[in-house]
PDB file of N, H, CA, C and O in Angstrom:
ATOM      1  N   MET A   1      16.448   2.255  -2.991  1.00  0.00           N
ATOM      2  CA  MET A   1      15.269   1.419  -3.124  1.00  0.00           C
ATOM      3  C   MET A   1      14.577   1.340  -1.759  1.00  0.00           C
ATOM      4  O   MET A   1      15.241   1.217  -0.729  1.00  0.00           O
ATOM      5  N   ILE A   2      13.267   1.409  -1.756  1.00  0.00           N
ATOM      6  H   ILE A   2      12.728   1.509  -2.593  1.00  0.00           H
ATOM      7  CA  ILE A   2      12.482   1.256  -0.534  1.00  0.00           C
ATOM      8  C   ILE A   2      12.168  -0.224  -0.360  1.00  0.00           C
ATOM      9  O   ILE A   2      11.634  -0.855  -1.272  1.00  0.00           O
ATOM     10  N   ALA A   3      12.492  -0.782   0.799  1.00  0.00           N
ATOM     11  H   ALA A   3      12.925  -0.270   1.540  1.00  0.00           H
ATOM     12  CA  ALA A   3      12.268  -2.202   1.050  1.00  0.00           C
ATOM     13  C   ALA A   3      11.008  -2.456   1.875  1.00  0.00           C
ATOM     14  O   ALA A   3      10.454  -3.554   1.835  1.00  0.00           O
ATOM     15  N   LEU A   4      10.549  -1.441   2.627  1.00  0.00           N
ATOM     16  H   LEU A   4      10.999  -0.549   2.659  1.00  0.00           H
ATOM     17  CA  LEU A   4       9.382  -1.620   3.479  1.00  0.00           C
ATOM     18  C   LEU A   4       8.642  -0.300   3.577  1.00  0.00           C
ATOM     19  O   LEU A   4       9.258   0.754   3.736  1.00  0.00           O
ATOM     20  N   LEU A   5       7.325  -0.356   3.482  1.00  0.00           N
ATOM     21  H   LEU A   5       6.825  -1.212   3.353  1.00  0.00           H
ATOM     22  CA  LEU A   5       6.503   0.839   3.598  1.00  0.00           C
ATOM     23  C   LEU A   5       5.343   0.514   4.531  1.00  0.00           C
ATOM     24  O   LEU A   5       4.580  -0.420   4.287  1.00  0.00           O
ATOM     25  N   ARG A   6       5.217   1.302   5.613  1.00  0.00           N
ATOM     26  H   ARG A   6       5.837   2.061   5.811  1.00  0.00           H
ATOM     27  CA  ARG A   6       4.141   1.102   6.577  1.00  0.00           C
ATOM     28  C   ARG A   6       3.373   2.403   6.712  1.00  0.00           C
ATOM     29  O   ARG A   6       3.978   3.463   6.872  1.00  0.00           O
ATOM     30  N   GLY A   7       2.066   2.342   6.652  1.00  0.00           N
ATOM     31  H   GLY A   7       1.574   1.480   6.523  1.00  0.00           H
ATOM     32  CA  GLY A   7       1.263   3.545   6.790  1.00  0.00           C
ATOM     33  C   GLY A   7      -0.207   3.256   6.567  1.00  0.00           C
ATOM     34  O   GLY A   7      -0.623   2.098   6.531  1.00  0.00           O
ATOM     35  N   LEU A   8      -0.988   4.305   6.418  1.00  0.00           N
ATOM     36  H   LEU A   8      -0.650   5.246   6.448  1.00  0.00           H
ATOM     37  CA  LEU A   8      -2.424   4.202   6.240  1.00  0.00           C
ATOM     38  C   LEU A   8      -2.741   3.955   4.773  1.00  0.00           C
ATOM     39  O   LEU A   8      -2.335   4.724   3.902  1.00  0.00           O
ATOM     40  N   LEU A   9      -3.471   2.878   4.506  1.00  0.00           N
ATOM     41  H   LEU A   9      -3.801   2.254   5.214  1.00  0.00           H
ATOM     42  CA  LEU A   9      -3.881   2.564   3.141  1.00  0.00           C
ATOM     43  C   LEU A   9      -5.039   3.482   2.768  1.00  0.00           C
ATOM     44  O   LEU A   9      -6.127   3.365   3.330  1.00  0.00           O
ATOM     45  N   LEU A  10      -4.813   4.393   1.827  1.00  0.00           N
ATOM     46  H   LEU A  10      -3.929   4.488   1.370  1.00  0.00           H
ATOM     47  CA  LEU A  10      -5.843   5.343   1.425  1.00  0.00           C
ATOM     48  C   LEU A  10      -6.705   4.814   0.291  1.00  0.00           C
ATOM     49  O   LEU A  10      -7.924   4.985   0.298  1.00  0.00           O
ATOM     50  N   GLU A  11      -6.073   4.172  -0.681  1.00  0.00           N
ATOM     51  H   GLU A  11      -5.083   4.033  -0.687  1.00  0.00           H
ATOM     52  CA  GLU A  11      -6.784   3.623  -1.830  1.00  0.00           C
ATOM     53  C   GLU A  11      -6.137   2.311  -2.240  1.00  0.00           C
ATOM     54  O   GLU A  11      -4.948   2.082  -2.018  1.00  0.00           O
ATOM     55  N   LYS A  12      -6.958   1.450  -2.847  1.00  0.00           N
ATOM     56  H   LYS A  12      -7.924   1.635  -3.027  1.00  0.00           H
ATOM     57  CA  LYS A  12      -6.429   0.175  -3.324  1.00  0.00           C
ATOM     58  C   LYS A  12      -7.131  -0.170  -4.635  1.00  0.00           C
ATOM     59  O   LYS A  12      -8.360  -0.207  -4.699  1.00  0.00           O
ATOM     60  N   HIS A  13      -6.350  -0.419  -5.666  1.00  0.00           N
ATOM     61  H   HIS A  13      -5.352  -0.390  -5.614  1.00  0.00           H
ATOM     62  CA  HIS A  13      -6.846  -0.787  -6.990  1.00  0.00           C
ATOM     63  C   HIS A  13      -6.110  -2.061  -7.406  1.00  0.00           C
ATOM     64  O   HIS A  13      -5.114  -2.414  -6.776  1.00  0.00           O
ATOM     65  N   PRO A  14      -6.571  -2.767  -8.455  1.00  0.00           N
ATOM     66  CA  PRO A  14      -5.947  -4.045  -8.815  1.00  0.00           C
ATOM     67  C   PRO A  14      -4.432  -4.002  -9.008  1.00  0.00           C
ATOM     68  O   PRO A  14      -3.773  -5.015  -8.774  1.00  0.00           O
ATOM     69  N   ASN A  15      -3.860  -2.890  -9.419  1.00  0.00           N
ATOM     70  H   ASN A  15      -4.396  -2.067  -9.610  1.00  0.00           H
ATOM     71  CA  ASN A  15      -2.408  -2.852  -9.610  1.00  0.00           C
ATOM     72  C   ASN A  15      -1.758  -1.644  -8.941  1.00  0.00           C
ATOM     73  O   ASN A  15      -0.621  -1.301  -9.263  1.00  0.00           O
ATOM     74  N   GLN A  16      -2.466  -0.993  -8.015  1.00  0.00           N
ATOM     75  H   GLN A  16      -3.390  -1.272  -7.754  1.00  0.00           H
ATOM     76  CA  GLN A  16      -1.942   0.217  -7.392  1.00  0.00           C
ATOM     77  C   GLN A  16      -2.525   0.385  -5.992  1.00  0.00           C
ATOM     78  O   GLN A  16      -3.689   0.070  -5.746  1.00  0.00           O
ATOM     79  N   ALA A  17      -1.695   0.888  -5.082  1.00  0.00           N
ATOM     80  H   ALA A  17      -0.749   1.145  -5.282  1.00  0.00           H
ATOM     81  CA  ALA A  17      -2.142   1.246  -3.735  1.00  0.00           C
ATOM     82  C   ALA A  17      -1.553   2.610  -3.401  1.00  0.00           C
ATOM     83  O   ALA A  17      -0.437   2.930  -3.811  1.00  0.00           O
ATOM     84  N   ILE A  18      -2.303   3.406  -2.660  1.00  0.00           N
ATOM     85  H   ILE A  18      -3.210   3.146  -2.326  1.00  0.00           H
ATOM     86  CA  ILE A  18      -1.816   4.686  -2.160  1.00  0.00           C
ATOM     87  C   ILE A  18      -1.678   4.533  -0.652  1.00  0.00           C
ATOM     88  O   ILE A  18      -2.668   4.298   0.041  1.00  0.00           O
ATOM     89  N   VAL A  19      -0.464   4.665  -0.143  1.00  0.00           N
ATOM     90  H   VAL A  19       0.340   4.857  -0.707  1.00  0.00           H
ATOM     91  CA  VAL A  19      -0.173   4.503   1.273  1.00  0.00           C
ATOM     92  C   VAL A  19       0.375   5.822   1.802  1.00  0.00           C
ATOM     93  O   VAL A  19       1.351   6.352   1.271  1.00  0.00           O
ATOM     94  N   GLU A  20      -0.263   6.358   2.864  1.00  0.00           N
ATOM     95  H   GLU A  20      -1.056   5.927   3.295  1.00  0.00           H
ATOM     96  CA  GLU A  20       0.181   7.609   3.477  1.00  0.00           C
ATOM     97  C   GLU A  20       1.008   7.287   4.705  1.00  0.00           C
ATOM     98  O   GLU A  20       0.572   6.556   5.595  1.00  0.00           O
ATOM     99  N   THR A  21       2.202   7.841   4.740  1.00  0.00           N
ATOM    100  H   THR A  21       2.556   8.435   4.017  1.00  0.00           H
ATOM    101  CA  THR A  21       3.070   7.684   5.893  1.00  0.00           C
ATOM    102  C   THR A  21       3.896   8.951   6.060  1.00  0.00           C
ATOM    103  O   THR A  21       4.484   9.441   5.097  1.00  0.00           O
ATOM    104  N   GLY A  22       3.941   9.469   7.245  1.00  0.00           N
ATOM    105  H   GLY A  22       3.463   9.071   8.028  1.00  0.00           H
ATOM    106  CA  GLY A  22       4.721  10.668   7.519  1.00  0.00           C
ATOM    107  C   GLY A  22       4.262  11.883   6.723  1.00  0.00           C
ATOM    108  O   GLY A  22       5.070  12.756   6.403  1.00  0.00           O
ATOM    109  N   GLY A  23       2.969  11.949   6.400  1.00  0.00           N
ATOM    110  H   GLY A  23       2.313  11.240   6.659  1.00  0.00           H
ATOM    111  CA  GLY A  23       2.447  13.075   5.651  1.00  0.00           C
ATOM    112  C   GLY A  23       2.671  13.008   4.157  1.00  0.00           C
ATOM    113  O   GLY A  23       2.361  13.962   3.442  1.00  0.00           O
ATOM    114  N   VAL A  24       3.207  11.898   3.668  1.00  0.00           N
ATOM    115  H   VAL A  24       3.459  11.123   4.248  1.00  0.00           H
ATOM    116  CA  VAL A  24       3.475  11.720   2.246  1.00  0.00           C
ATOM    117  C   VAL A  24       2.660  10.542   1.731  1.00  0.00           C
ATOM    118  O   VAL A  24       2.633   9.485   2.360  1.00  0.00           O
ATOM    119  N   GLY A  25       1.999  10.713   0.597  1.00  0.00           N
ATOM    120  H   GLY A  25       2.021  11.572   0.086  1.00  0.00           H
ATOM    121  CA  GLY A  25       1.258   9.624  -0.032  1.00  0.00           C
ATOM    122  C   GLY A  25       2.119   8.948  -1.075  1.00  0.00           C
ATOM    123  O   GLY A  25       2.572   9.591  -2.022  1.00  0.00           O
ATOM    124  N   TYR A  26       2.347   7.667  -0.912  1.00  0.00           N
ATOM    125  H   TYR A  26       1.978   7.145  -0.143  1.00  0.00           H
ATOM    126  CA  TYR A  26       3.167   6.900  -1.850  1.00  0.00           C
ATOM    127  C   TYR A  26       2.273   6.110  -2.788  1.00  0.00           C
ATOM    128  O   TYR A  26       1.371   5.400  -2.343  1.00  0.00           O
ATOM    129  N   ASP A  27       2.518   6.230  -4.071  1.00  0.00           N
ATOM    130  H   ASP A  27       3.250   6.806  -4.433  1.00  0.00           H
ATOM    131  CA  ASP A  27       1.814   5.476  -5.101  1.00  0.00           C
ATOM    132  C   ASP A  27       2.625   4.203  -5.333  1.00  0.00           C
ATOM    133  O   ASP A  27       3.725   4.256  -5.883  1.00  0.00           O
ATOM    134  N   VAL A  28       2.087   3.070  -4.916  1.00  0.00           N
ATOM    135  H   VAL A  28       1.194   3.027  -4.469  1.00  0.00           H
ATOM    136  CA  VAL A  28       2.818   1.804  -4.938  1.00  0.00           C
ATOM    137  C   VAL A  28       2.205   0.877  -5.978  1.00  0.00           C
ATOM    138  O   VAL A  28       0.995   0.651  -5.969  1.00  0.00           O
ATOM    139  N   THR A  29       3.013   0.347  -6.858  1.00  0.00           N
ATOM    140  H   THR A  29       3.996   0.530  -6.865  1.00  0.00           H
ATOM    141  CA  THR A  29       2.556  -0.658  -7.805  1.00  0.00           C
ATOM    142  C   THR A  29       2.520  -2.005  -7.099  1.00  0.00           C
ATOM    143  O   THR A  29       3.503  -2.422  -6.486  1.00  0.00           O
ATOM    144  N   ILE A  30       1.373  -2.685  -7.190  1.00  0.00           N
ATOM    145  H   ILE A  30       0.574  -2.346  -7.687  1.00  0.00           H
ATOM    146  CA  ILE A  30       1.192  -3.966  -6.507  1.00  0.00           C
ATOM    147  C   ILE A  30       0.682  -5.010  -7.496  1.00  0.00           C
ATOM    148  O   ILE A  30       0.048  -4.660  -8.492  1.00  0.00           O
ATOM    149  N   PRO A  31       0.951  -6.286  -7.232  1.00  0.00           N
ATOM    150  CA  PRO A  31       0.370  -7.339  -8.068  1.00  0.00           C
ATOM    151  C   PRO A  31      -1.100  -7.546  -7.700  1.00  0.00           C
ATOM    152  O   PRO A  31      -1.523  -7.195  -6.599  1.00  0.00           O
ATOM    153  N   VAL A  32      -1.865  -8.110  -8.612  1.00  0.00           N
ATOM    154  H   VAL A  32      -1.521  -8.395  -9.507  1.00  0.00           H
ATOM    155  CA  VAL A  32      -3.281  -8.373  -8.362  1.00  0.00           C
ATOM    156  C   VAL A  32      -3.456  -9.263  -7.129  1.00  0.00           C
ATOM    157  O   VAL A  32      -4.441  -9.113  -6.405  1.00  0.00           O
ATOM    158  N   SER A  33      -2.530 -10.179  -6.877  1.00  0.00           N
ATOM    159  H   SER A  33      -1.731 -10.301  -7.465  1.00  0.00           H
ATOM    160  CA  SER A  33      -2.638 -11.057  -5.704  1.00  0.00           C
ATOM    161  C   SER A  33      -2.600 -10.258  -4.403  1.00  0.00           C
ATOM    162  O   SER A  33      -3.238 -10.650  -3.426  1.00  0.00           O
ATOM    163  N   THR A  34      -1.866  -9.150  -4.372  1.00  0.00           N
ATOM    164  H   THR A  34      -1.348  -8.831  -5.166  1.00  0.00           H
ATOM    165  CA  THR A  34      -1.835  -8.283  -3.198  1.00  0.00           C
ATOM    166  C   THR A  34      -3.147  -7.524  -3.066  1.00  0.00           C
ATOM    167  O   THR A  34      -3.616  -7.300  -1.950  1.00  0.00           O
ATOM    168  N   PHE A  35      -3.743  -7.128  -4.172  1.00  0.00           N
ATOM    169  H   PHE A  35      -3.362  -7.310  -5.079  1.00  0.00           H
ATOM    170  CA  PHE A  35      -5.020  -6.405  -4.160  1.00  0.00           C
ATOM    171  C   PHE A  35      -6.119  -7.226  -3.498  1.00  0.00           C
ATOM    172  O   PHE A  35      -6.970  -6.671  -2.803  1.00  0.00           O
ATOM    173  N   THR A  36      -6.113  -8.527  -3.701  1.00  0.00           N
ATOM    174  H   THR A  36      -5.422  -8.978  -4.266  1.00  0.00           H
ATOM    175  CA  THR A  36      -7.178  -9.374  -3.172  1.00  0.00           C
ATOM    176  C   THR A  36      -7.010  -9.694  -1.686  1.00  0.00           C
ATOM    177  O   THR A  36      -7.926 -10.239  -1.072  1.00  0.00           O
ATOM    178  N   ARG A  37      -5.858  -9.366  -1.097  1.00  0.00           N
ATOM    179  H   ARG A  37      -5.113  -8.923  -1.596  1.00  0.00           H
ATOM    180  CA  ARG A  37      -5.618  -9.600   0.331  1.00  0.00           C
ATOM    181  C   ARG A  37      -6.026  -8.383   1.142  1.00  0.00           C
ATOM    182  O   ARG A  37      -6.013  -7.267   0.623  1.00  0.00           O
ATOM    183  N   PRO A  38      -6.396  -8.580   2.432  1.00  0.00           N
ATOM    184  CA  PRO A  38      -6.625  -7.442   3.311  1.00  0.00           C
ATOM    185  C   PRO A  38      -5.331  -6.674   3.483  1.00  0.00           C
ATOM    186  O   PRO A  38      -4.284  -7.238   3.165  1.00  0.00           O
ATOM    187  N   PRO A  39      -5.306  -5.468   3.947  1.00  0.00           N
ATOM    188  CA  PRO A  39      -6.408  -4.745   4.565  1.00  0.00           C
ATOM    189  C   PRO A  39      -7.191  -3.926   3.549  1.00  0.00           C
ATOM    190  O   PRO A  39      -6.784  -3.767   2.398  1.00  0.00           O
ATOM    191  N   ASP A  40      -8.320  -3.415   4.007  1.00  0.00           N
ATOM    192  H   ASP A  40      -8.650  -3.544   4.942  1.00  0.00           H
ATOM    193  CA  ASP A  40      -9.132  -2.519   3.207  1.00  0.00           C
ATOM    194  C   ASP A  40      -8.664  -1.083   3.423  1.00  0.00           C
ATOM    195  O   ASP A  40      -7.970  -0.808   4.401  1.00  0.00           O
ATOM    196  N   PRO A  41      -9.030  -0.162   2.529  1.00  0.00           N
ATOM    197  CA  PRO A  41      -8.655   1.239   2.728  1.00  0.00           C
ATOM    198  C   PRO A  41      -9.084   1.761   4.096  1.00  0.00           C
ATOM    199  O   PRO A  41     -10.143   1.397   4.606  1.00  0.00           O
ATOM    200  N   GLY A  42      -8.253   2.617   4.682  1.00  0.00           N
ATOM    201  H   GLY A  42      -7.392   2.914   4.267  1.00  0.00           H
ATOM    202  CA  GLY A  42      -8.516   3.187   5.993  1.00  0.00           C
ATOM    203  C   GLY A  42      -7.858   2.429   7.129  1.00  0.00           C
ATOM    204  O   GLY A  42      -7.987   2.818   8.290  1.00  0.00           O
ATOM    205  N   VAL A  43      -7.151   1.347   6.808  1.00  0.00           N
ATOM    206  H   VAL A  43      -7.046   1.031   5.865  1.00  0.00           H
ATOM    207  CA  VAL A  43      -6.494   0.505   7.797  1.00  0.00           C
ATOM    208  C   VAL A  43      -4.985   0.639   7.615  1.00  0.00           C
ATOM    209  O   VAL A  43      -4.504   0.827   6.498  1.00  0.00           O
ATOM    210  N   GLU A  44      -4.234   0.540   8.726  1.00  0.00           N
ATOM    211  H   GLU A  44      -4.624   0.388   9.634  1.00  0.00           H
ATOM    212  CA  GLU A  44      -2.786   0.577   8.597  1.00  0.00           C
ATOM    213  C   GLU A  44      -2.314  -0.621   7.781  1.00  0.00           C
ATOM    214  O   GLU A  44      -2.774  -1.746   7.975  1.00  0.00           O
ATOM    215  N   ALA A  45      -1.396  -0.358   6.875  1.00  0.00           N
ATOM    216  H   ALA A  45      -1.022   0.556   6.718  1.00  0.00           H
ATOM    217  CA  ALA A  45      -0.875  -1.406   6.002  1.00  0.00           C
ATOM    218  C   ALA A  45       0.642  -1.429   6.104  1.00  0.00           C
ATOM    219  O   ALA A  45       1.270  -0.405   6.375  1.00  0.00           O
ATOM    220  N   MET A  46       1.219  -2.588   5.887  1.00  0.00           N
ATOM    221  H   MET A  46       0.709  -3.419   5.667  1.00  0.00           H
ATOM    222  CA  MET A  46       2.666  -2.726   5.800  1.00  0.00           C
ATOM    223  C   MET A  46       2.937  -3.633   4.610  1.00  0.00           C
ATOM    224  O   MET A  46       2.403  -4.740   4.527  1.00  0.00           O
ATOM    225  N   GLU A  47       3.756  -3.166   3.708  1.00  0.00           N
ATOM    226  H   GLU A  47       4.189  -2.268   3.776  1.00  0.00           H
ATOM    227  CA  GLU A  47       4.046  -3.940   2.510  1.00  0.00           C
ATOM    228  C   GLU A  47       5.549  -3.977   2.290  1.00  0.00           C
ATOM    229  O   GLU A  47       6.224  -2.948   2.288  1.00  0.00           O
ATOM    230  N   GLU A  48       6.046  -5.172   2.106  1.00  0.00           N
ATOM    231  H   GLU A  48       5.497  -6.008   2.107  1.00  0.00           H
ATOM    232  CA  GLU A  48       7.444  -5.311   1.730  1.00  0.00           C
ATOM    233  C   GLU A  48       7.518  -5.120   0.228  1.00  0.00           C
ATOM    234  O   GLU A  48       6.863  -5.827  -0.537  1.00  0.00           O
ATOM    235  N   LEU A  49       8.311  -4.171  -0.173  1.00  0.00           N
ATOM    236  H   LEU A  49       8.843  -3.596   0.449  1.00  0.00           H
ATOM    237  CA  LEU A  49       8.377  -3.788  -1.575  1.00  0.00           C
ATOM    238  C   LEU A  49       9.618  -4.375  -2.223  1.00  0.00           C
ATOM    239  O   LEU A  49      10.534  -3.648  -2.606  1.00  0.00           O
ATOM    240  N   LEU A  50       9.642  -5.671  -2.339  1.00  0.00           N
ATOM    241  H   LEU A  50       8.898  -6.262  -2.027  1.00  0.00           H
ATOM    242  CA  LEU A  50      10.785  -6.348  -2.943  1.00  0.00           C
ATOM    243  C   LEU A  50      10.362  -7.106  -4.173  1.00  0.00           C
ATOM    244  O   LEU A  50      11.192  -7.743  -4.821  1.00  0.00           O
TER     245      LEU A  50
END
């Protein structure tokens, strides 16, 4: 299980984020409450995936 993901936020949708780290794009399922928080795409993001 991945507990933490840090990288460049490429896309953000109400229930999904694409985070690029180490040359790999991760498709992350997120709650709507996370979607409404910063950062915007193109900014480094860190998300605890618990």
